[in-house]
N, C-alpha and C positions, 0 to 999 in steps of 0.2 A: 288448440291442443285439448282434446277432452281430458278431464281429470282422470288419475290413476285409481281404479277400483281399489279400495280398502279392504284388506282381510283382518278379521279380528279374532283375537287369542285371550286366553286368561293370563297368559306369562309369555313375555318375550325374553329370551336370554341372547345378548349379542357376546360371541365368543365362545368356540367350543374347545376350549382348553380344560384343565383339570377342574377349576372352580365353576364354570358354566355348565360343562357337562354334568358334574356333581348335583348341581342345582335343577338342571332341566330333568335329569334322570328321576331325582327324589319327587319333583313336582308332578311329572307325568306317570312314570312308573308306579308309584306308590300312591299318589293322591288322585290321578286320573286329571289334572288340570291340562286343559288345551295349551300346547307348549311349542313355541317357534323357537328354533335355534339357528342363529345367523352366523356363519364362519366364512372368512375369505381366504383362509390358507389351508393348510393340511390339518386334517382331523386330529385332535389330541393336544393341540397348542404347543408351548414351547418344551414342556417336559418331555413329550414324547417323541418331538422331532429335533429339537436342537438343544435339548437340555438334560435333564437327569438320565432318560434312558440311554441315548447313545454316549453319553459321557461316561456311565458306568460300564457300559459294553466295552468302551476304548480303556477305561481303568483296568479291567479284568485281561484285556490284550497285553497292556503293559505290565501287569503283575506276573504274567506267564513268562515274560521275558526275565523278570527278577527271579522267578523260581527256577528257572534253567540254570542260573548262575548259582543259586543256592544248593541244586542238586549234586553239583561237584564235590561239595564239602561232606556229603553222605555217602560218596564213594561211586556215584554214578559217573560213567564216562562220557560227559556230555561236552562236545566241541565248544570252544569259546565264541566262535562266530557263526552261530547257526542262523541261516538265511530265511526270511519271512517275506510274504507278498503283503504289503500293506493295501494295494489295491484289491487283493481278492477278500481281505479282511473287511474292507469299506464295503464291498458288494454285499457280503453277508449281513453285515450291520443294516445297510440300506433296506435290505429285504425284510429283516426281522421289524425294523420300524414300519414298513408298509403294511405288514401283517397286523400291527398294532392300530394303524389308521383304519384298517377294516373292522377290527374289533370294535373300536368307538363307534363307527357308522352302523354295524349290526345292532349294537346295543340300543342306539337311538331309535332305529327301526322297530326293533322289538317292543320298545316301550312307547311306540306312537308319538315320537317327538319328530315334528316337521323341519326338516333340514332344508335350509336356503343358502346357496352359495353366492356371497356377495359381501358388498361393503355398506354398513348402515350408517345413516346419518339421521339425527333428530330433526323432526320438523315441527313437533310441538312436545309438550310434557308426556303425552300418552301416545305419541306416533312417531314412527320412524319411515323413512325413505331407504330402500336398498338398491344400489346399483349392481345389478347381476354380473356374473362373469360373462355372460354373451353381450352385455351392453345395456341390455335392457332395464326397466325399473319397475319397482313393486312397492306398495305401500301396506303398512300393517300397524295394528294398533292393539294395546292391552293395557289393562288397569295396573300391571306390575311389568316394569322394565328392569332387568339386570344387566349391568355393565360388567363384563368379565374379560375386556380384550386384552388383557396381560400388558407386556412391555416389550420394549426392543432395545438392543445394545448401543450404546452411544460411540461415535467417533468424535474427535477433536474437530471443531469447526474453526480453529484460529491457527493451524499449523498447516502451510503449504505442503501438498502431497499426502496429507493423512489419509486420504481416500484409497491410496494404494495398498494400505494395509487391510486386514480383515477383522472380524469381530468373532465371537463365538459362534454365531450363526455360521459364518464361513469356515471355522475349523472343521466341521463336519463334511464338508465339500472337498476337502484335502483328498487326493488320490496318490499323488507322489510326494514322498516325504522330502520336505527341505533338509539340507545338511545342516543349516545353521539358521536358528529362529529366535526372535525377540518378542518378549510379552512386556506390557506395559500395564501395570496395576498391581494391587497388593492384597485384593479381595480373594474370596474363595475360588472364583472362576479362573482367575490368573494362575492361582497356586495349583489348582487341579490340572489344568491344561499343560501348564509347564512341567508339572511333575511326570506326566504321562509321557510327553515328547522326549524328556531326559532319559527315562527308564527304557526307552526303545533306541536310543543312541543318537538322537538329534543334539547338536551343540545348542544348549538353551540358555539364553539370556533373559533375566528377569530385572526390569526395571522399577524400582519403588522409591517413594519419596522419603521415606524414613530409614531407620535401621532395621526393622522387623516387618515382615507382612502379617496378614490376618489381624490388623490392629484392633479389630472389634473384639477379640478373643482374649481369654485370659493370658497374662504375661508368660505363663508356663509354656503355653501352646506356641505363642509368637516366638519365643526365644530358642525353644527346642527344636521347632520345626524349621525355622529359619536356618539354624545351624545345621541341621540334618541335610537340608537342601544343598548348602554350600559344601558339605563333605560328600555328598553324592556327586558332585560335578556341576550343578547348575551355578552359572555365573552370575550373580546378583549385584547389580549396580545401586548402591545404596545412596540415599540422600539426592536422588534424581531431581533436577531441576527443570526437566522438560526438553523437548525437542524444538528446535529453531525450523527444521523442515525435514520432509521426507523425500528423496530424490529417487526416480524409477531409472535404475541402469540398464536393466535388461527385462523383457518380459518373457513370460513363459510358466511353467509349473515345476514344482519341486525344485531341483538345483538349478535349474534353468533361470528361473525368476531371481533377480538381484536388485537389492534396495540399498541406498545409503541413508543412513540415519544421522542427522546432524544435530549434536545436542546443543543446548543453550550457551554452552561454555566454548562450543566450536569444536569440540571431540567429535570424531567421526567413527561409525563402525558399519561394515556392509553384512548384511544377512540375506537369507533367501526367501524369508517370510517374517511379517510384523503382525502381531495381533493385538489389538487394543481391548482392554479389559478394565474400562475406567468408569463403569456404571451403566445403569439402565434407566430409560425414561418410559412413562406411560404410553400406550397405544391409543391415542384418543383423539389425533389430529382431525381425521376425517369424520369421526363420530359427532365431534362439534358439541359436547355437553354444555358447553359455556352458553350456547343459544337459548336453552332452556333454563339457564340460572343455576346449574350445578356448580357447587363452589369447589375450588380447587385449592390444594396446598400450595406450598412456596415452591416447591420443585416439580409442580404440575400434576400431582397425583390426585386422585379423586378423593375428598374428604368424606368420611362416613362416621357414623357413630357405633357404639358396641354391638348394635344388631344390624350393621352393614347399610343402614338407610343413609342416603345421601341428604342434603338439606331441601331436597325437592320430593314431594309427597308422591310416593308410588315409583321412584327410580332409587336402585339399589346398586351397590358396587362391592366387589370383593377381588381378592387375588393381588396380583402383582400390580394391577392398575391402580390400587389403594396405597401402595407402598408398606402394607403390614406384613411382617414376617412372610418374605417372598419364599415361600416353599409350598411344593405340590400338595401335600398332605393338610396343610393348613387351608388352602383355598377349596379343596374337596370337602372338608369338615365345615367350612363356612357357608358353602353353597347348599349343603344338605340341612344345615341349622336353619338357613333362610327360608328353605321351601317347607320345613317343617312349621315354621312360624306362619307363613303366608298361606298354606294350603292343609296343613295337617292337624291343627288344633280340634277341629270338629269331624276329623276323618277317623273311621274305625282303625285304620293303621297307624294313625298319629296319636296326638294327645299332648298334654303339658309335661308329660314324663320325658319326652324326647328333647334333645338340645335345641333351644331357640336361638343360640347365639355361642360363638366360639369363646373359650378362655384363651386369652393370647399369652398367659403366664406360663412359665416353664414348658417351653416347647423344646423338645430334644432335636438336635440337627447333628448333621455329620459332613466333614469335609472329606472327599475321597482323595486325600492326598498321600503321599509315600513317605510314612506311613499315614493311616487313617487317623482322623480325629473326631471325637465325639464330645458334645457338650450340652449341658442343660442348666438354667438357670443363671445365677449372677457370677460374674467374675469375681476376683478378689478385691480389687480396687472398688467395684460397684458395691459389694458387700459391705465394705468398711464405710463408703459414702452413706449407704442407706442406714446401716445398724450401729455405726461406731466401731473403732478398731477393738475395744475392750470387749465388745460383745461377738467377736468373730474368731474361731479358731479353725485353722486349716490342717489337714492332714495329708501327707505328700509321700510318695515313693516313685523311684526310679530304678528300673533294673533291665537285664537283658534277658527277653524269653528263652526258654528251653530250646525253641526251634533253631535257635543259632548257637548253641553250646559246642557245635564241631567248627565253626567258624573261627578265623584267625582274629586275634585282637583288633588289627585295625579294620576290620570289617565289622565286627560287633559294634564298634562304635557309631556305624551308621545305622544301627536298628534299635534307637532307643524305645522304650516304653515308659511312659511316665504318667502318674494319675495323681488327681488332688480332688480332695472332698473340702468344701467351705461349709462349716456349721455355724449356726447362730444361736446365741443364748445358752442358758444353762440346760435345756433339753437338747442341745445340739441338733438342731433340725437341720437338715442338708438343705442349704439354698443355692449351691452350685456345686457340679461335679464336670470335671474336665478330664478326659482321658486321651491319650495319644499312643499308638501302637497297632501292631497287627491285630485284626479282629474287633477293633474299636467299634465300627459300625453296628455289628450284630449285638455286641454287649450293651451297648447306649440304648437300643430299642427296651430291652428287659429292664435295665436299671432305671430308664426313664420313666416308667410306670411307677416304681417306688417312689422316686422323688416327687413326682407329680402327686401320689397320694400323701405327701407330708413325711416321709420317712426320716428317722433321726439316725444319728451314729450308731446307737445302741441296737437299731433295728438291723443294720447291717452286720453288726458283731455277732447277733443273734443266729445270724443264718450260716449254717455250716458250710465251710469252704469246699469247692469241689477242686481235687488235686490229681494231676498237677494242670493247672491252668493259669493263664494271665489273669483273669478276672477275679480269682481267688484273693488277690492282693486288695481288692476293693473291700472285703470283708475282714481283712486280718490286719488293717492299718493301726498302728499305735502311735 
């Protein structure tokens, strides 16, 4: 068979998600680098298709359900059992996502990025082979190749029947709501999706190994949010030791599907759906970076330095495939910085004043739980470990927001708002900020700027409060 003709580029980007797209658009759109983008799934990657975007839309849907209940306390005559069509909502959400897929593709086309649909495999340090969607093959070469293939959600490999459950990817395929659903995991994916289902009336069970979830977050967040979920009706199975097996009792969708979960201690529970949220793995198996000697970390992620270089010259990696701060804006920023460095230093639109790498410290993040959580910097235990207990001072407040003034006492306790500032040294530099309560996601973006700039407690104090808001509590703590 004749060899496959090779096509040459300045830059090959493998993966059309947030990070890959950010890098490709900066390289081609700003600096004119001849760029190839290889993608084997829907345009936009995890965030657009089965992550941040559909998750937030679904969180909005669930939040409306909560607001309808709140309206009664303001005098609105709202029936207690308002019907909704989850199937209709899903159609609207899917259409929105399809529109975003098109936005990505139009942006790539407008910025002269060549898009190839297929799965890439390394054949040498500077070359890849792509198996096209139609089964054909193509070969490409470039002096710079970026791996931005993202990750995928794990399922247990040692539990019989585990495949009968779904992952966060499958969550967005649900058309008919289950009556009873189990989630396994204590991270933000399990917490967010369980919170959504509970808010719209699904009997929700959450299986966690410890006594609290979000174990990488500040203890305030762990304890308050875990208690809030229990108060709101989520059935939390603490100190979970694992499942012995999952048995399919009945196939179907929604309430028709039935599974039996058998715990390691022999206890059983029947549910209509099971979602595994036990971590993610890098999407690199078919790419085979090990063939060209790319070094992998213990959990299979690609190891990179602060500039996103792998150990192989001319091969780079960023985003979830590296396991570094697996957040969409982080991947975008890393991709743009990489292209600034590779193609922009001598270009009129570039220059050394533009970021050449991303600073992975003090990255603000949010959990779209019920209520929301925002965080930046160190947890209190981490701050004490880093600086010593005597050099750390915390400021803390907990209150019920004005919005819930008309709610009865038993409902007010379901709506905690709690903030913590962690300050270091005599200057009281803010090294950690953790907020929980309605509106926390929008607040954190603004306050994150201040913390990133090195704000001190007295800088917060010097800002005149906006009244009446929850956020004012952050500049009036004593």
